N, CA, C and O of each residue as an XYZ file, in Angstrom:
1032
protein
N      82.620    103.328    160.067
C      82.517    101.943    160.540
C      81.192    101.775    161.271
O      80.908    102.472    162.246
N      80.386    100.836    160.780
C      79.098    100.574    161.416
C      79.238     99.346    162.310
O      79.613     98.267    161.850
N      78.932     99.524    163.584
C      79.184     98.481    164.582
C      77.887     98.105    165.291
O      77.031     98.957    165.530
N      77.749     96.826    165.622
C      76.576     96.359    166.374
C      77.025     95.729    167.677
O      77.935     94.900    167.697
N      76.388     96.123    168.759
C      76.662     95.581    170.085
C      75.544     94.603    170.421
O      74.389     95.001    170.570
N      75.887     93.325    170.539
C      74.889     92.277    170.743
C      74.748     91.994    172.239
O      75.447     91.146    172.792
N      73.837     92.714    172.875
C      73.616     92.576    174.315
C      72.605     91.445    174.545
O      71.423     91.700    174.777
N      73.073     90.216    174.481
C      72.145     89.093    174.579
C      71.939     88.670    176.028
O      72.793     88.880    176.890
N      70.789     88.075    176.264
C      70.473     87.537    177.585
C      71.133     86.167    177.708
O      70.750     85.218    177.024
N      72.122     86.076    178.581
C      72.891     84.843    178.740
C      72.246     83.992    179.828
O      71.965     84.476    180.924
N      72.017     82.725    179.513
C      71.342     81.815    180.434
C      72.336     81.058    181.292
O      73.454     80.777    180.859
N      71.928     80.728    182.508
C      72.756     79.899    183.386
C      72.662     78.432    182.961
O      71.579     77.929    182.659
N      73.809     77.759    182.942
C      73.866     76.307    182.747
C      73.081     75.844    181.518
O      72.381     74.832    181.559
N      73.209     76.596    180.433
C      72.512     76.221    179.205
C      73.344     76.664    178.002
O      72.940     77.532    177.228
N      74.511     76.044    177.869
C      75.422     76.424    176.792
C      74.773     76.260    175.427
O      74.922     77.122    174.561
N      74.064     75.174    175.229
C      73.478     74.902    173.916
C      72.562     76.031    173.471
O      72.645     76.490    172.332
N      71.685     76.483    174.368
C      70.755     77.566    174.023
C      71.507     78.879    173.817
O      71.178     79.639    172.907
N      72.507     79.155    174.646
C      73.289     80.385    174.502
C      73.984     80.440    173.151
O      73.958     81.465    172.470
N      74.604     79.336    172.771
C      75.343     79.292    171.507
C      74.384     79.475    170.331
O      74.658     80.251    169.415
N      73.266     78.761    170.361
C      72.296     78.863    169.271
C      71.775     80.293    169.133
O      71.656     80.817    168.026
N      71.468     80.911    170.268
C      70.924     82.271    170.242
C      71.980     83.275    169.801
O      71.702     84.158    168.989
N      73.186     83.144    170.332
C      74.255     84.057    169.958
C      74.573     83.995    168.475
O      74.727     85.031    167.829
N      74.672     82.796    167.933
C      74.962     82.642    166.503
C      73.821     83.178    165.650
O      74.059     83.725    164.573
N      72.590     83.028    166.117
C      71.456     83.570    165.364
C      71.519     85.093    165.312
O      71.244     85.688    164.269
N      71.875     85.725    166.418
C      72.015     87.186    166.417
C      73.133     87.629    165.485
O      73.025     88.662    164.824
N      74.206     86.849    165.430
C      75.291     87.160    164.500
C      74.785     87.061    163.064
O      75.043     87.955    162.257
N      74.074     85.996    162.739
C      73.545     85.817    161.375
C      72.616     86.966    160.986
O      72.644     87.433    159.848
N      71.798     87.418    161.928
C      70.823     88.475    161.632
C      71.477     89.829    161.419
O      70.993     90.637    160.626
N      72.582     90.082    162.125
C      73.161     91.432    162.123
C      74.417     91.588    161.275
O      74.782     92.708    160.919
N      75.081     90.493    160.946
C      76.310     90.584    160.162
C      76.113     91.234    158.795
O      76.981     91.999    158.375
N      75.008     90.968    158.071
C      74.880     91.549    156.733
C      74.843     93.072    156.701
O      75.135     93.669    155.664
N      74.495     93.707    157.804
C      74.291     95.162    157.805
C      75.343     95.937    158.595
O      75.180     97.132    158.839
N      76.423     95.261    158.996
C      77.413     95.920    159.837
C      78.841     95.579    159.407
O      79.083     94.601    158.700
N      79.762     96.405    159.849
C      81.187     96.149    159.614
C      81.816     95.344    160.743
O      82.751     94.576    160.518
N      81.302     95.521    161.955
C      81.837     94.824    163.131
C      80.684     94.434    164.049
O      79.769     95.227    164.271
N      80.724     93.214    164.584
C      79.806     92.775    165.630
C      80.605     92.481    166.891
O      81.732     91.993    166.818
N      80.019     92.781    168.050
C      80.699     92.503    169.323
C      79.719     91.796    170.266
O      78.590     92.247    170.458
N      80.164     90.698    170.841
C      79.380     89.902    171.788
C      79.856     90.168    173.216
O      80.918     90.762    173.399
N      79.096     89.744    174.237
C      79.528     89.946    175.630
C      80.483     88.859    176.138
O      80.851     87.941    175.406
N      80.864     88.988    177.384
C      81.777     88.045    178.035
C      81.103     86.688    178.263
O      79.900     86.613    178.513
N      81.900     85.623    178.173
C      81.464     84.221    178.377
C      80.006     83.991    177.973
O      79.199     83.474    178.746
N      79.700     84.389    176.748
C      78.325     84.298    176.254
C      77.916     82.861    175.959
O      76.723     82.579    175.846
N      78.856     81.960    175.834
C      78.511     80.567    175.550
C      78.074     79.836    176.820
O      77.042     79.165    176.829
N      78.844     79.964    177.870
C      78.574     79.225    179.110
C      77.841     80.049    180.143
O      77.266     79.491    181.077
N      77.845     81.391    179.999
C      77.433     82.226    181.103
C      78.450     82.127    182.231
O      79.532     81.565    182.064
N      78.081     82.683    183.385
C      79.046     82.675    184.496
C      79.003     81.362    185.289
O      79.590     81.262    186.366
N      78.310     80.367    184.751
C      78.303     79.040    185.375
C      79.595     78.329    184.971
O      79.645     77.685    183.923
N      80.623     78.441    185.786
C      81.963     78.010    185.385
C      82.347     76.625    185.897
O      83.476     76.182    185.689
N      81.433     75.946    186.554
C      81.771     74.654    187.154
C      81.920     73.520    186.166
O      82.341     72.429    186.548
N      81.578     73.750    184.870
C      81.620     72.674    183.883
C      82.613     72.963    182.762
O      82.451     72.472    181.645
N      83.636     73.755    183.056
C      84.570     74.137    182.008
C      85.404     72.963    181.502
O      85.938     73.013    180.394
N      85.517     71.914    182.303
C      86.248     70.735    181.831
C      85.642     70.206    180.533
O      86.359     69.707    179.666
N      84.329     70.315    180.403
C      83.666     69.816    179.201
C      83.172     70.933    178.290
O      82.911     70.690    177.112
N      83.039     72.154    178.809
C      82.418     73.225    178.020
C      83.401     74.235    177.441
O      82.999     75.071    176.632
N      84.677     74.189    177.826
C      85.653     75.111    177.260
C      85.907     74.772    175.793
O      85.859     73.607    175.396
N      86.176     75.799    175.001
C      86.448     75.616    173.575
C      87.944     75.354    173.352
O      88.764     75.509    174.256
N      88.263     74.958    172.136
C      89.642     74.894    171.665
C      89.723     75.707    170.380
O      88.696     76.164    169.876
N      90.913     75.893    169.847
C      91.065     76.728    168.648
C      90.373     76.124    167.429
O      90.056     76.845    166.483
N      90.137     74.816    167.439
C      89.415     74.193    166.329
C      87.948     73.940    166.667
O      87.307     73.071    166.077
N      87.426     74.704    167.617
C      86.033     74.589    168.049
C      85.069     74.853    166.893
O      85.302     75.761    166.095
N      83.991     74.073    166.791
C      82.960     74.347    165.776
C      82.334     75.734    165.919
O      81.921     76.334    164.927
N      82.263     76.240    167.141
C      81.689     77.573    167.359
C      82.564     78.641    166.714
O      82.060     79.517    166.012
N      83.867     78.572    166.948
C      84.772     79.550    166.343
C      84.781     79.396    164.828
O      84.820     80.387    164.099
N      84.744     78.154    164.355
C      84.726     77.925    162.910
C      83.487     78.548    162.272
O      83.570     79.114    161.182
N      82.339     78.446    162.945
C      81.107     79.034    162.415
C      81.181     80.558    162.432
O      80.714     81.207    161.496
N      81.754     81.129    163.471
C      81.918     82.584    163.511
C      82.845     83.049    162.393
O      82.585     84.073    161.761
N      83.910     82.316    162.146
C      84.820     82.661    161.053
C      84.108     82.561    159.707
O      84.299     83.405    158.831
N      83.297     81.537    159.549
C      82.556     81.356    158.296
C      81.584     82.510    158.076
O      81.494     83.050    156.973
N      80.852     82.888    159.131
C      79.893     83.976    159.018
C      80.584     85.315    158.738
O      80.086     86.128    157.959
N      81.733     85.532    159.379
C      82.484     86.767    159.136
C      82.873     86.871    157.660
O      82.718     87.924    157.041
N      83.376     85.775    157.110
C      83.797     85.781    155.709
C      82.603     85.901    154.763
O      82.653     86.637    153.777
N      81.536     85.176    155.072
C      80.353     85.189    154.203
C      79.751     86.583    154.082
O      79.345     87.002    152.998
N      79.696     87.304    155.218
C      79.043     88.610    155.233
C      80.036     89.778    155.229
O      79.637     90.940    155.298
N      81.322     89.462    155.146
C      82.365     90.493    155.179
C      82.162     91.427    156.366
O      82.130     92.650    156.229
N      82.026     90.807    157.533
C      81.774     91.537    158.780
C      82.715     91.001    159.850
O      82.682     89.812    160.167
N      83.544     91.863    160.402
C      84.440     91.444    161.482
C      83.641     91.120    162.736
O      82.575     91.691    162.967
N      84.159     90.202    163.543
C      83.476     89.793    164.773
C      84.467     89.785    165.935
O      85.490     89.102    165.891
N      84.150     90.548    166.962
C      84.864     90.423    168.236
C      83.968     89.550    169.097
O      82.948     89.993    169.624
N      84.387     88.282    169.225
C      83.478     87.246    169.738
C      83.377     87.273    171.257
O      83.529     86.248    171.922
N      83.113     88.482    171.802
C      82.970     88.624    173.248
C      84.126     87.949    173.936
O      85.286     88.286    173.699
N      83.811     86.990    174.791
C      84.841     86.074    175.281
C      84.222     84.703    175.450
O      83.020     84.571    175.685
N      85.056     83.688    175.329
C      84.645     82.309    175.558
C      85.729     81.625    176.391
O      86.909     81.939    176.229
N      85.359     80.699    177.277
C      86.372     79.901    177.951
C      87.094     79.052    176.905
O      86.458     78.357    176.113
N      88.438     79.115    176.909
C      89.208     78.412    175.892
C      90.367     77.649    176.524
O      91.121     78.188    177.334
N      90.490     76.387    176.133
C      91.553     75.530    176.664
C      92.742     75.523    175.711
O      92.602     75.270    174.514
N      93.911     75.807    176.270
C      95.161     75.742    175.519
C      96.264     75.252    176.443
O      96.432     75.766    177.549
N      97.004     74.270    175.992
C      98.168     73.769    176.724
C      97.831     73.425    178.171
O      98.583     73.739    179.093
N      96.695     72.779    178.346
C      96.326     72.289    179.672
C      95.739     73.316    180.607
O      95.454     73.001    181.763
N      95.545     74.558    180.134
C      94.957     75.601    180.970
C      93.708     76.152    180.287
O      93.562     76.062    179.068
N      92.814     76.721    181.088
C      91.622     77.366    180.541
C      91.753     78.871    180.753
O      92.045     79.336    181.855
N      91.532     79.616    179.681
C      91.599     81.074    179.716
C      90.234     81.652    179.366
O      89.431     81.010    178.689
N      89.982     82.868    179.832
C      88.801     83.627    179.421
C      89.253     84.469    178.227
O      89.924     85.486    178.400
N      88.888     84.048    177.028
C      89.535     84.534    175.809
C      88.587     85.300    174.907
O      87.491     84.836    174.594
N      89.027     86.482    174.494
C      88.306     87.261    173.506
C      88.977     87.076    172.152
O      90.161     87.375    171.992
N      88.223     86.587    171.184
C      88.739     86.291    169.854
C      88.287     87.377    168.884
O      87.110     87.735    168.856
N      89.218     87.902    168.090
C      88.885     88.883    167.053
C      89.067     88.233    165.686
O      90.109     87.644    165.397
N      88.040     88.349    164.855
C      88.008     87.733    163.531
C      87.771     88.837    162.506
O      86.848     89.636    162.661
N      88.596     88.891    161.459
C      88.438     89.961    160.477
C      87.386     89.615    159.424
O      86.761     88.556    159.486
N      87.196     90.512    158.459
C      86.143     90.352    157.460
C      86.388     89.181    156.514
O      85.471     88.725    155.831
N      87.617     88.703    156.479
C      87.935     87.548    155.641
C      87.719     86.229    156.387
O      87.860     85.150    155.811
N      87.378     86.328    157.666
C      87.198     85.135    158.470
C      88.466     84.648    159.137
O      88.507     83.538    159.667
N      89.502     85.471    159.116
C      90.784     85.100    159.718
C      90.810     85.495    161.187
O      90.443     86.615    161.542
N      91.239     84.585    162.028
C      91.402     84.887    163.448
C      92.670     85.727    163.598
O      93.773     85.237    163.357
N      92.514     86.993    163.997
C      93.653     87.911    164.013
C      94.193     88.183    165.414
O      95.312     88.676    165.558
N      93.413     87.869    166.449
C      93.924     88.109    167.803
C      93.157     87.274    168.816
O      91.949     87.072    168.694
N      93.884     86.793    169.821
C      93.261     86.157    170.979
C      93.787     86.867    172.220
O      94.986     86.863    172.497
N      92.875     87.468    172.951
C      93.232     88.153    174.195
C      92.685     87.352    175.366
O      91.478     87.134    175.462
N      93.564     86.915    176.253
C      93.163     86.198    177.459
C      93.055     87.191    178.608
O      93.987     87.955    178.861
N      91.933     87.185    179.297
C      91.674     88.145    180.368
C      92.857     88.223    181.326
O      93.267     87.221    181.911
N      93.385     89.408    181.472
C      94.598     89.633    182.262
C      94.292     89.707    183.753
O      94.989     89.105    184.571
N      93.246     90.450    184.097
C      92.909     90.677    185.501
C      91.744     89.778    185.894
O      90.614     89.999    185.459
N      92.008     88.784    186.701
C      90.962     87.866    187.142
C      90.279     88.424    188.385
O      90.929     89.009    189.251
N      88.965     88.237    188.466
C      88.139     88.871    189.483
C      88.237     88.093    190.793
O      87.571     87.076    190.982
N      89.082     88.595    191.690
C      89.344     87.903    192.943
C      88.120     87.744    193.819
O      88.012     86.769    194.562
N      87.181     88.701    193.743
C      85.987     88.633    194.576
C      85.181     87.364    194.299
O      84.543     86.817    195.198
N      85.217     86.901    193.050
C      84.500     85.684    192.658
C      85.443     84.502    192.424
O      85.052     83.495    191.833
N      86.689     84.634    192.892
C      87.664     83.545    192.797
C      87.838     83.019    191.374
O      87.892     81.809    191.154
N      87.924     83.926    190.419
C      88.071     83.488    189.031
C      89.352     82.688    188.793
O      89.438     81.897    187.853
N      90.339     82.906    189.652
C      91.590     82.159    189.486
C      91.402     80.663    189.700
O      92.274     79.877    189.331
N      90.285     80.256    190.286
C      89.980     78.819    190.421
C      89.623     78.201    189.074
O      89.771     76.994    188.879
N      89.153     79.028    188.149
C      88.645     78.522    186.879
C      89.516     78.896    185.681
O      89.582     78.156    184.700
N      90.190     80.058    185.766
C      90.934     80.570    184.619
C      92.392     80.846    184.991
O      92.714     81.171    186.134
N      93.254     80.707    183.997
C      94.629     81.184    184.119
C      94.672     82.625    183.597
O      93.935     82.955    182.667
N      95.512     83.485    184.169
C      95.586     84.873    183.693
C      96.345     84.955    182.374
O      97.276     84.188    182.126
N      95.933     85.889    181.543
C      96.593     86.070    180.253
C      97.801     86.977    180.338
O      98.037     87.640    181.349
N      98.566     86.993    179.250
C      99.776     87.821    179.181
C      99.930     88.513    177.835
O     101.032     88.919    177.468
N      98.835     88.650    177.101
C      98.889     89.326    175.810
C      98.431     90.768    175.994
O      97.244     91.037    176.178
N      99.378     91.679    175.942
C      99.063     93.096    176.163
C      99.135     93.895    174.865
O      99.242     95.120    174.901
N      99.079     93.219    173.729
C      99.345     93.879    172.454
C      98.071     94.339    171.752
O      97.038     93.670    171.780
N      98.185     95.504    171.122
C      97.151     95.946    170.201
C      97.267     95.123    168.916
O      98.279     94.462    168.685
N      96.233     95.168    168.089
C      96.224     94.374    166.868
C      95.447     95.121    165.794
O      94.702     96.055    166.091
N      95.625     94.707    164.553
C      94.926     95.341    163.446
C      93.707     94.514    163.067
O      93.803     93.305    162.854
N      92.567     95.176    162.987
C      91.317     94.543    162.572
C      90.795     95.308    161.371
O      90.247     96.403    161.502
N      90.975     94.714    160.190
C      90.533     95.343    158.942
C      91.055     96.774    158.804
O      90.307     97.697    158.483
N      92.348     96.933    159.052
C      93.000     98.217    158.840
C      92.899     99.202    159.983
O      93.419    100.313    159.880
N      92.242     98.828    161.074
C      92.089     99.709    162.237
C      92.831     99.095    163.414
O      92.653     97.914    163.714
N      93.660     99.886    164.081
C      94.375     99.398    165.256
C      93.404     99.321    166.432
O      92.757    100.308    166.783
N      93.311     98.138    167.035
C      92.339     97.891    168.097
C      93.016     97.251    169.309
O      94.146     96.770    169.230
N      92.308     97.258    170.412
C      92.756     96.562    171.612
C      91.583     95.832    172.224
O      90.434     96.243    172.060
N      91.864     94.749    172.930
C      90.813     93.991    173.606
C      91.072     93.939    175.101
O      92.211     93.788    175.545
N      90.005     94.065    175.864
C      90.015     93.908    177.309
C      88.751     93.127    177.664
O      87.917     92.882    176.793
N      88.597     92.734    178.920
C      87.403     92.010    179.335
C      86.976     92.468    180.735
O      87.749     92.371    181.688
N      85.757     92.960    180.848
C      85.034     93.189    182.101
C      85.872     93.868    183.193
O      86.065     95.083    183.156
N      86.362     93.097    184.152
C      87.090     93.620    185.313
C      88.292     94.472    184.903
O      88.745     95.319    185.673
N      88.811     94.247    183.686
C      89.918     95.057    183.179
C      89.589     96.546    183.186
O      90.500     97.372    183.244
N      88.304     96.908    183.129
C      87.912     98.322    183.137
C      88.463     99.061    184.345
O      88.663    100.274    184.296
N      88.709     98.337    185.425
C      89.194     98.964    186.656
C      90.715     99.174    186.653
O      91.277     99.650    187.639
N      91.370     98.823    185.558
C      92.831     98.904    185.505
C      93.241     99.804    184.342
O      93.444     99.329    183.224
N      93.362    101.114    184.611
C      93.610    102.073    183.531
C      94.929    101.861    182.810
O      95.072    102.267    181.657
N      95.902    101.228    183.471
C      97.200    101.046    182.826
C      97.115    100.144    181.598
O      97.891    100.316    180.658
N      96.188     99.186    181.588
C      96.036     98.319    180.423
C      95.513     99.121    179.236
O      96.012     98.977    178.120
N      94.510     99.963    179.472
C      93.963    100.797    178.402
C      95.000    101.804    177.910
O      95.107    102.059    176.710
N      95.755    102.369    178.832
C      96.813    103.306    178.451
C      97.854    102.610    177.589
O      98.298    103.156    176.579
N      98.242    101.405    177.988
C      99.241    100.639    177.239
C      98.754    100.380    175.812
O      99.527    100.504    174.861
N      97.478    100.022    175.660
C      96.935     99.777    174.324
C      96.864    101.067    173.514
O      97.168    101.063    172.321
N      96.469    102.159    174.140
C      96.379    103.438    173.437
C      97.745    103.903    172.956
O      97.866    104.437    171.853
N      98.762    103.706    173.766
C     100.114    104.119    173.371
C     100.655    103.278    172.223
O     101.588    103.690    171.534
N     100.068    102.093    172.016
C     100.437    101.288    170.853
C      99.668    101.703    169.601
O      99.909    101.180    168.513
N      98.744    102.644    169.764
C      98.004    103.147    168.620
C      96.567    102.697    168.520
O      95.902    102.983    167.525
N      96.062    101.990    169.537
C      94.679    101.502    169.484
C      93.701    102.659    169.333
O      93.734    103.618    170.105
N      92.834    102.562    168.338
C      91.793    103.559    168.122
C      90.454    103.129    168.722
O      89.632    103.963    169.102
N      90.254    101.826    168.796
C      89.059    101.266    169.407
C      89.493    100.224    170.426
O      90.300     99.349    170.109
N      88.970    100.304    171.640
C      89.240     99.287    172.655
C      87.921     98.631    173.022
O      86.986     99.289    173.479
N      87.863     97.315    172.814
C      86.657     96.544    173.092
C      86.688     96.004    174.520
O      87.740     95.621    175.032
N      85.516     95.982    175.149
C      85.432     95.442    176.503
C      84.134     94.667    176.681
O      83.160     95.218    177.194
N      84.095     93.395    176.269
C      82.945     92.550    176.588
C      82.892     92.274    178.079
O      83.928     92.208    178.740
N      81.679     92.111    178.615
C      81.558     91.996    180.067
C      80.313     91.210    180.464
O      79.390     91.022    179.671
N      80.316     90.757    181.722
C      79.115     90.321    182.441
C      79.105     91.121    183.744
O      79.544     90.645    184.791
N      78.599     92.331    183.650
C      78.695     93.320    184.741
C      77.344     93.425    185.443
O      76.325     93.627    184.782
N      77.317     93.290    186.775
C      76.037     93.237    187.490
C      75.417     94.605    187.734
O      76.111     95.620    187.789
N      74.107     94.609    187.877
C      73.385     95.835    188.202
C      73.854     96.431    189.526
O      73.828     97.648    189.704
N      74.283     95.578    190.452
C      74.732     96.055    191.770
C      75.890     97.036    191.668
O      76.074     97.869    192.556
N      76.676     96.948    190.590
C      77.791     97.880    190.389
C      77.619     98.643    189.080
O      78.597     99.021    188.434
N      76.354     98.865    188.696
C      76.068     99.489    187.412
C      76.578    100.911    187.287
O      77.021    101.307    186.209
N      76.530    101.690    188.359
C      76.953    103.088    188.257
C      78.421    103.198    187.871
O      78.797    104.101    187.124
N      79.247    102.299    188.364
C      80.684    102.368    188.085
C      80.989    101.920    186.659
O      82.013    102.315    186.102
N      80.123    101.102    186.056
C      80.293    100.654    184.670
C      80.370    101.847    183.716
O      81.291    101.958    182.907
N      79.391    102.723    183.830
C      79.364    103.889    182.941
C      80.542    104.818    183.230
O      81.203    105.300    182.310
N      80.797    105.061    184.500
C      81.887    105.954    184.901
C      83.232    105.483    184.339
O      83.987    106.274    183.773
N      83.523    104.189    184.501
C      84.820    103.666    184.066
C      84.934    103.649    182.551
O      85.989    103.979    182.008
N      83.871    103.272    181.864
C      83.930    103.240    180.397
C      84.196    104.641    179.838
O      84.990    104.805    178.912
N      83.529    105.645    180.406
C      83.752    107.020    179.949
C      85.157    107.498    180.288
O      85.797    108.179    179.486
N      85.634    107.144    181.469
C      86.975    107.573    181.871
C      88.051    106.961    180.983
O      88.980    107.647    180.557
N      87.919    105.662    180.705
C      88.935    104.992    179.885
C      88.979    105.596    178.476
O      90.054    105.715    177.889
N      87.826    105.974    177.936
C      87.803    106.596    176.610
C      88.390    108.005    176.656
O      89.221    108.358    175.819
N      87.964    108.807    177.624
C      88.378    110.214    177.675
C      89.861    110.369    177.972
O      90.520    111.239    177.403
N      90.388    109.536    178.854
C      91.786    109.725    179.239
C      92.756    109.238    178.165
O      93.926    109.620    178.161
N      92.264    108.389    177.249
C      93.136    107.860    176.198
C      92.750    108.338    174.801
O      93.412    107.980    173.827
N      91.679    109.147    174.685
C      91.223    109.649    173.383
C      90.999    108.504    172.407
O      91.430    108.574    171.257
N      90.333    107.458    172.854
C      89.993    106.324    172.002
C      88.486    106.052    172.112
O      87.830    106.498    173.054
N      87.960    105.323    171.145
C      86.621    104.777    171.316
C      86.698    103.583    172.259
O      87.608    102.762    172.151
N      85.755    103.486    173.172
C      85.592    102.300    174.009
C      84.236    101.690    173.674
O      83.198    102.345    173.771
N      84.269    100.419    173.278
C      83.047     99.678    172.953
C      82.857     98.633    174.034
O      83.510     97.590    174.029
N      81.956     98.923    174.963
C      81.748     98.079    176.146
C      80.431     97.331    175.985
O      79.362     97.942    175.989
N      80.505     96.006    175.842
C      79.326     95.198    175.535
C      79.023     94.276    176.710
O      79.737     93.304    176.957
N      77.964     94.596    177.418
C      77.542     93.819    178.572
C      76.456     92.825    178.137
O      75.994     92.866    176.997
N      76.057     91.943    179.040
C      74.961     91.020    178.751
C      73.728     91.441    179.544
O      73.792     92.319    180.405
N      72.616     90.801    179.237
C      71.394     90.921    180.023
C      71.170     89.582    180.719
O      71.980     88.663    180.597
N      70.066     89.485    181.444
C      69.774     88.243    182.153
C      70.192     88.314    183.612
O      70.447     89.395    184.142
N      70.261     87.156    184.260
C      70.603     87.096    185.685
C      71.584     85.960    185.946
O      71.747     85.053    185.130
N      72.229     86.035    187.101
C      73.053     84.927    187.588
C      72.773     84.760    189.075
O      73.012     85.668    189.870
N      72.262     83.585    189.441
C      71.870     83.302    190.818
C      70.932     84.385    191.357
O      71.041     84.814    192.505
N      70.022     84.804    190.505
C      69.008     85.777    190.900
C      69.428     87.222    190.823
O      68.588     88.112    190.958
N      70.703     87.485    190.611
C      71.193     88.861    190.536
C      71.229     89.300    189.068
O      71.833     88.617    188.241
N      70.594     90.421    188.734
C      70.540     90.841    187.332
C      71.856     91.435    186.829
O      72.597     92.078    187.573
N      72.118     91.199    185.555
C      73.200     91.909    184.891
C      72.698     93.286    184.484
O      71.503     93.492    184.272
N      73.638     94.227    184.380
C      73.277     95.631    184.203
C      72.868     95.967    182.773
O      72.102     96.907    182.564
N      73.354     95.230    181.793
C      73.129     95.636    180.410
C      73.851     96.940    180.132
O      75.026     97.079    180.472
N      73.170     97.896    179.521
C      73.722     99.229    179.248
C      75.036     99.152    178.467
O      75.980     99.891    178.749
N      75.084     98.251    177.487
C      76.212     98.253    176.560
C      76.311     99.637    175.938
O      75.297    100.297    175.709
N      77.533    100.073    175.665
C      77.677    101.442    175.183
C      78.902    101.621    174.298
O      79.887    100.888    174.380
N      78.788    102.627    173.455
C      79.926    103.130    172.687
C      80.259    104.500    173.252
O      79.406    105.386    173.305
N      81.509    104.666    173.674
C      81.959    105.941    174.226
C      82.979    106.552    173.273
O      83.930    105.888    172.861
N      82.780    107.805    172.931
C      83.651    108.514    171.999
C      84.954    108.927    172.669
O      85.054    108.888    173.895
N      85.958    109.325    171.881
C      87.253    109.744    172.455
C      87.159    110.946    173.384
O      88.078    111.194    174.163
N      86.071    111.691    173.314
C      85.862    112.824    174.214
C      85.291    112.393    175.556
O      85.248    113.188    176.495
N      84.845    111.123    175.658
C      84.157    110.645    176.848
C      82.647    110.698    176.721
O      81.933    110.286    177.635
N      82.155    111.197    175.603
C      80.713    111.296    175.364
C      80.154    109.919    174.995
O      80.747    109.201    174.191
N      79.018    109.556    175.582
C      78.359    108.305    175.220
C      77.598    108.513    173.914
O      76.685    109.335    173.835
N      77.988    107.757    172.899
C      77.402    107.887    171.564
C      76.127    107.054    171.445
O      75.155    107.479    170.821
N      76.140    105.864    172.050
C      74.982    104.969    172.004
C      74.985    104.121    173.255
O      76.044    103.739    173.754
N      73.788    103.821    173.770
C      73.697    103.031    174.996
C      72.419    102.207    174.984
O      71.348    102.700    174.632
N      72.548    100.946    175.373
C      71.387    100.056    175.465
C      70.697    100.230    176.810
O      71.192    100.929    177.694
N      69.538     99.576    176.949
C      68.854     99.511    178.227
C      69.326     98.307    179.014
O      70.461     97.859    178.852
N      68.456     97.777    179.869
C      68.872     96.672    180.742
C      68.455     95.299    180.214
O      68.921     94.279    180.721
N      67.583     95.260    179.200
C      67.122     93.992    178.652
C      67.919     93.626    177.400
O      68.742     94.405    176.918
N      67.654     92.421    176.884
C      68.345     92.029    175.661
C      68.057     93.035    174.549
O      66.918     93.458    174.348
N      69.121     93.405    173.833
C      68.976     94.457    172.829
C      70.191     94.437    171.916
O      71.293     94.086    172.339
N      69.983     94.813    170.670
C      71.087     95.044    169.738
C      71.105     96.532    169.429
O      70.112     97.092    168.966
N      72.240     97.166    169.689
C      72.336     98.588    169.330
C      73.360     98.740    168.208
O      74.401     98.084    168.178
N      73.016     99.625    167.302
C      73.824     99.860    166.109
C      74.345    101.284    166.151
O      73.629    102.205    166.543
N      75.594    101.460    165.746
C      76.218    102.773    165.892
C      77.273    102.968    164.810
O      77.999    102.038    164.459
N      77.346    104.184    164.290
C      78.404    104.538    163.344
C      79.568    105.166    164.107
O      79.380    106.116    164.867
N      80.766    104.632    163.902
C      81.968    105.200    164.499
C      82.686    106.057    163.468
O      83.046    105.574    162.394
N      82.893    107.314    163.790
C      83.661    108.218    162.937
C      85.076    108.287    163.511
O      85.337    109.032    164.456
N      85.975    107.510    162.935
C      87.328    107.426    163.480
C      88.081    108.749    163.374
O      89.065    108.964    164.082
N      87.621    109.635    162.494
C      88.251    110.956    162.389
C      88.085    111.755    163.674
O      88.827    112.706    163.920
N      87.111    111.367    164.495
C      86.882    112.076    165.758
C      88.080    111.947    166.696
O      88.320    112.825    167.525
N      88.828    110.855    166.566
C      90.013    110.666    167.423
C      91.015    111.779    167.180
O      91.505    112.393    168.128
N      91.322    112.041    165.925
C      92.290    113.097    165.585
C      91.784    114.467    166.016
O      92.561    115.305    166.473
N      90.480    114.693    165.869
C      89.922    115.982    166.264
C      90.106    116.220    167.756
O      90.475    117.318    168.173
N      89.848    115.192    168.559
C      90.003    115.317    170.011
C      91.470    115.511    170.377
O      91.803    116.348    171.216
N      92.339    114.737    169.745
C      93.768    114.819    170.079
C      94.402    116.117    169.603
O      95.396    116.566    170.174
N      93.844    116.720    168.574
C      94.360    118.012    168.124
C      94.045    119.120    169.115
O      94.770    120.111    169.206
N      92.957    118.943    169.859
C      92.596    119.943    170.871
C      93.407    119.760    172.147
O      93.920    120.728    172.707
N      93.521    118.512    172.606
C      94.260    118.230    173.834
C      94.688    116.766    173.775
O      93.855    115.864    173.864
N      95.976    116.540    173.626
C      96.474    115.177    173.498
C      97.264    114.786    174.737
O      98.477    114.982    174.802
N      96.567    114.236    175.710
C      97.242    113.818    176.944
C      98.251    112.701    176.690
O      99.233    112.579    177.422
N      98.020    111.888    175.664
C      98.949    110.784    175.390
C     100.351    111.304    175.079
O     101.346    110.645    175.381
N     100.424    112.497    174.472
C     101.728    113.065    174.128
C     102.529    113.451    175.366
O     103.748    113.603    175.294
N     101.855    113.610    176.494
C     102.523    114.052    177.717
C     102.702    112.933    178.744
O     103.112    113.184    179.878
N     102.394    111.703    178.343
C     102.525    110.570    179.262
C     103.998    110.331    179.600
O     104.856    110.332    178.717
N     104.277    110.126    180.883
C     105.616    109.696    181.313
C     105.651    108.168    181.225
O     105.254    107.473    182.160
N     106.127    107.666    180.100
C     106.030    106.232    179.809
C     106.771    105.371    180.817
O     106.437    104.198    180.991
N     107.768    105.932    181.480
C     108.507    105.130    182.456
C     107.630    104.728    183.648
O     107.989    103.828    184.406
N     106.491    105.389    183.810
C     105.608    105.062    184.924
C     104.788    103.795    184.660
O     104.271    103.190    185.598
N     104.667    103.390    183.397
C     103.836    102.234    183.086
C     104.600    101.120    182.390
O     103.989    100.131    181.984
N     105.897    101.243    182.240
C     106.688    100.190    181.601
C     107.601     99.517    182.632
O     108.349     98.602    182.290
């Protein structure tokens, strides 16, 4: 599986430019990859004060274009996350689209970042299920979820081989980004695909350093701090190799997390 991590520079208060740039990166990279992954809230950035007018719906032209591009190029897309309105609430939603252009999963961010009062803008999600993306069992998480190992464990126990984590993670906490991504992969023997953004918010830089972490905890590919697209081949057979040596999942006391 050839995957591209689109670490784009997300602009403040400029949805139009973000959307145009993000879709252009998708168009450029979809023909040569099996899966593309975008960062968190790549359409609006972290400027959340205008979600009344900037949140998407399921019939959004942006999602329709991503579905069209996925089908045209036979490339699955994990569309980072976008603010999405459903039933009178706004969620921070990661959409997964398969190679046929079918929307196969919507994950609403479960853990809202209390330090930034995200609960003022988003409702918390309740979808804890793994899903199939072109024959591969996958799981979705978003940013702050990295700090909650039980969510990753829950997805791994459902059979997730790849867990995606789009983010807008700041440089101020950059050291913990790498540590947590490696830990979540190693403790669950899964690939973790963590896609951060570049750019700044209120003068504070985002960390970038999008990465693919192997089931052993080894970093397979990692971006720098600026806008960048990194391409990586995932050998899913590596999961079985790691689990044949030491399979901690087989020894989990499931009553502790259910």
